[in-house]
N, C-alpha and C positions, 0 to 999 in steps of 0.2 A: 505494499501500497504506500504508493506515496509520499503520502502526508504524513508517513512516520519518519519520514528521512530527518536525517539530523540536520542537515542544511538548512530544511523547513523550519524545523520545529527551531533551528538556533535565531531564525531569522522574528518568529513568534515572541521572543524574550530580549532580542537583540535591546530595547530599550530599557531595561531590566538594571540595575547599577549591583553586577554578580558580586563585583569586588568589594563593593559597601557591604553588604551583605557577610562575605567573609570577613572583613574587616571586623564586623561588630562580635563574629562567633571568634576571633584572635585577641580581642580585648581584656587586657588584666583586671582583674576584680581583686575586694576583697570583701569575704563573706565571715562578718564580725560575731562572735559567740560571747555573748557578755555572761558571766555566772560569779557567784558570793563563793562556791565552793570551785577549787578547783580541778576536783577529781571530776565534778559536773562538767564542767568546761572543757577537759580536755577528751570525757567521752564523748561527748556530743562534735568536738572536732573531726575525732576520728569515725565516728558516725557518718558524717559530711563530706567528709575531704579525703574518704579512703580511696586508695590509688594502687595500681599492680603494684606486688612487694610487700604489701604489709606497710607500705610508707603513708604519709598523711599530707596532702597537696599543698603548698604554702599559701595559698589564697586563702585559706581557711586559717581565722586566726581568734582563739582565745584569749580575751582579759577579764579582769576583774571590774565592776561597776566603774572605781574611781580611773582606770586606765582610760577605759572604753570614752570618757568626756575629755579625756588630753589626748588622743590621738590626731595628727593635723591632717590625715586623710580621713574622707567620706567613703563608707561601707556601701557597698551594691546592696546589702541588706544586712539587716542585724537580727540576731535570735537572743534573745532573754533567755536564758536557761536556768529553771528552779526546781529543786527536789520538793517545795510545798506551794501548794495552788496560791497561797496568798505571797506577792511579791515583799520583800523587805524595802525598807525606805530607802537604802543606797542604789536597789534597785530600780526601783522607781524614778530614782533620781536620774539615772542613765536610761531610762525610758521616758523621761521629759527631753533631756539632752537628745536622743533620736527623732522626737518630734519637731526641735526646735532648727536642727539641721535638714528636717525631711527626709530624714532615711525611713524606709520602710524599714517595718520590722514586726517580729512576730512572736510571742509569748510560749515557751515550750515547757511544759509541766513536766518532769520524769518522776516515774515510778507508778504510776498510775493512769487508766483510761479511762476512770469516772466520768459520766457525762459531767455532774457538778464541776468537777477540776477544767473539763476543758470549754467549760463556758465565757463566753468573752468579757470581762470585763469593763468599766467603765472608760473610754479613749483609749482602749486598746484595739488595734489593728487587727489584727487576727490571734488567736489562742488556740494551742494543741495542745492535748495531755497523751501523752505514750507511757506504757510500761518501759520500754527501753528502745534508744534509737541506733543502738548497732545493726541493727539488721533493716535499719532504713524506711520506717513505715510509711507507708503508700499516703495516706493523707499528710504527714508533716512535711514530706516531698511537694506533694500540688499546693499545699498551703504556700510553701517558700517560693515555688515557680509563679503562684498566681499575683503574689507580689510585685515580682520582677516586669518590667516593661520592654515588651517588642522583641527585639533580634538580642537583647542583652540575656535573655533566656539561652540562646544558642551558646554563649560565652560559659555560661555555667553549666552546662550540659559536655559542653566540650572538654573542659577541664576538670569537671569531677564526675566520674562514672555512676554514682548512684541516682544523678538528674536527669540521664537520659533516655529513659523510657518514658518518665512524665512530659520530658519538655516536647519528645516524637509525638506522644498520645495527643498533646494540646496543638501543636502545627498541625496535625491531621484533624482534627476535630475541627480545629476556627477555621482551614482552608475547606471542609466540605461542607461547614453552612454558608461560607463566601459564595460556593459554586451552587446552593442549594439556594441562596437570598436571590441570587442573579438568575439562576432558572425561573423566581419566579416572577421576576419583574421582565422577562424575555418574553416569558410564558402566556404571561395576560397580554402583553402588546401585541404576540402573535396572534389575539382572535380577529386582528385588522390585515386582510388577506394581504394588502401590498406590500406589508411590513416582513411577511414569514420568508423570503428568501435571505434580505440581508438578516434580519435578527437571528435566524440559526449561524450565518456566516460569524457573526460578529461572537455569536453562544460560545460557538467552537473555540474561536481564538483565545476568549477570555479563559473558558473552562481550562484548555490547554495547559495555557500560559501559567493559572494559579497550580496546576498538578506538577508541571516541571521545577518551577519555585518551592512547592512545599516538598518535593523528595530531592533539592537542592540542599534545603534547611535540615531536612534529617540526616543524610549526610554528614553535614558540618557537624548538628549534634553529637552524633556518632563518634565526631574527635576525626573526621578526616580532613585534609587541608592541600587536597591538590588542586592543581588547576583547575577551575570553570570547566573547562570545555570538556577536560578529559573526565569529570567527575558525572556531566551530564552526560556522554557518551557511555559510559558504565552505565547511571539509571536507566536509560533509554532500553538497557541489553535486559535490564533485570524486567523494567516493565511492561514490556513490547505489547505483551497480553493484553495486559490491563486500558492501553490505549483502544485496541480494537475493540475489545467489550463495550467500552463507553460510547464508540462511533457507532458500533451495532445496532446498541442498546437505545440510542439519539432518533435512529432511524424509525424505530417503530413508534414513538410515542412524540416527537419534532415537532410534528405537523397537526398534530392533535390539539385544535383548540380546547377550551374552558374544559370539557371532559377529561383529556387526559393531562389536565396541570400537574395532577396529584403524582401520575407516577412519573413524568416528566425531571420532576422536583427530586422525588426521591433516588431517582436513577444517579441526575448529578449527583447527589449526596453519596449513596452507593458507591458510582465508579470513584470516586476521589476518594473516599474513607477507604474502598477496598484495595487501592494503590497504595496508601499512606501505611496501612497494616503492614503489606507486603513487602515494601521497601523498608519499614521500623525494622522488621524479623531480620532482613537478609542485611542491611545494616547496621543493628547492634548486637544481635544475634547470630549472625552467618547461618540463615536458614534459605535455603533456597526456596524461591516464589515457584510453586507449581500449579498448575490449575486448578487441582484440589482446596490450595490452600485458598486461589483468587475465589473461588466460588464460596469458600464458608466464609471470607471476609465480605463478598458482594451480599453474603445473605444478613449476615449480622448489618449491613451497611443500611439494606433497603428496609428492613425492621425500625432502623434508627430515623431512615430519611421519611418513610410513610408519616410519621411521625412530624416529625420537624416542618414537612409540607402541609400538611394541616394546621400546626400554628401559625406557617409564617404568613399562609393565604389569606387565614382567619385578619391577619394583622392589616395587609394590604388590601381587603377588598373594599375597606371603607375609603379607601382613596386610591383607585386605579389611574393611574395614568395616562393623561391623554394622547391621541394619537400625534400630535405635534410635537411634544414633549420626547415620546420615546424615540421618534423619527430624529429628533434634533441629537439625542444625547447618543445613536448609534452610527451618525453618518460620518464619526472619524474613523470606522472601521471600514467604511466602503472606500473603494477606488475612485474617486468622483474625478471627472476629466475637469480640469481648470480650464474655464471658458478663458477666449482671446479678450484682452480690452478692446472695446469699441473705438474705431477713430473719427475724431468730430469731421462732420463735412463742414466744408468752406461754406461759409454763409452767403448767399445771393445779393449781389449788390443791389 
């Protein structure tokens, strides 16, 4: 299928600054663990910063509350670790310092996972209670990732392996939802027959671009740091079947108006979700993407996509975009021929 050639797909994302994304994934940062008890701080540091060979990454630093307020650097995120649900006066002072410096922060209670211990207190940004941090509990990792903005999450995952699965899952979820949302807006506009062809063309370009960037970000989050073109070449070799699935599926529902909107949105979500899950398994776990695994991921994605489609359609039905606005929004994707400037005629004497 010619549309799957690297040269064609490279043109699709030629306007995307892949080097900027790569630079974000390589950005140094500090994950600051603040604890009154040094043993607690070191345990949290080891649980979050573990790397191959039993070492702890230098980006994860543990300090006491006083030193936290005196540090010259601004951390990416601060983890206030305590063995008791109620923070001490010194820990609260460190928390207030983080608030003044606009540092994202999470309160971590160790030794219990009781709901009352994990209930967020007044002025806290987030709070998690776990029995132990050494197994890197998913709720804790998800809470930390949720406080980190944008592509800084790629740096977090690239440097600290315990975050890779959570960051990859977040990238997949966000991309799949973005593609589903786009399918809703174009699907509503496709009820106007004259717009059907150009909207399908724009739809294909945008969905494909989002999926390629998703794959690139997952690879960076997995610790890869190769040349962008070589990374994309390898990614395309892994998910070629996923692209074909999406394109075939779109042919079944892409031209169906209102009655086909739910399956169209569900497929836009499921195709992206399936490729993202497959890429994550390959990039992080070294697992080969097979037809069976892709089929399983697609089934999961369709279930999630149908639910999301109903939610999205319900949200936008009250304000369906007008034909004029839909057309203007997608004119940029069309190969519009530039008209020649008119020559002014000489005025007759």
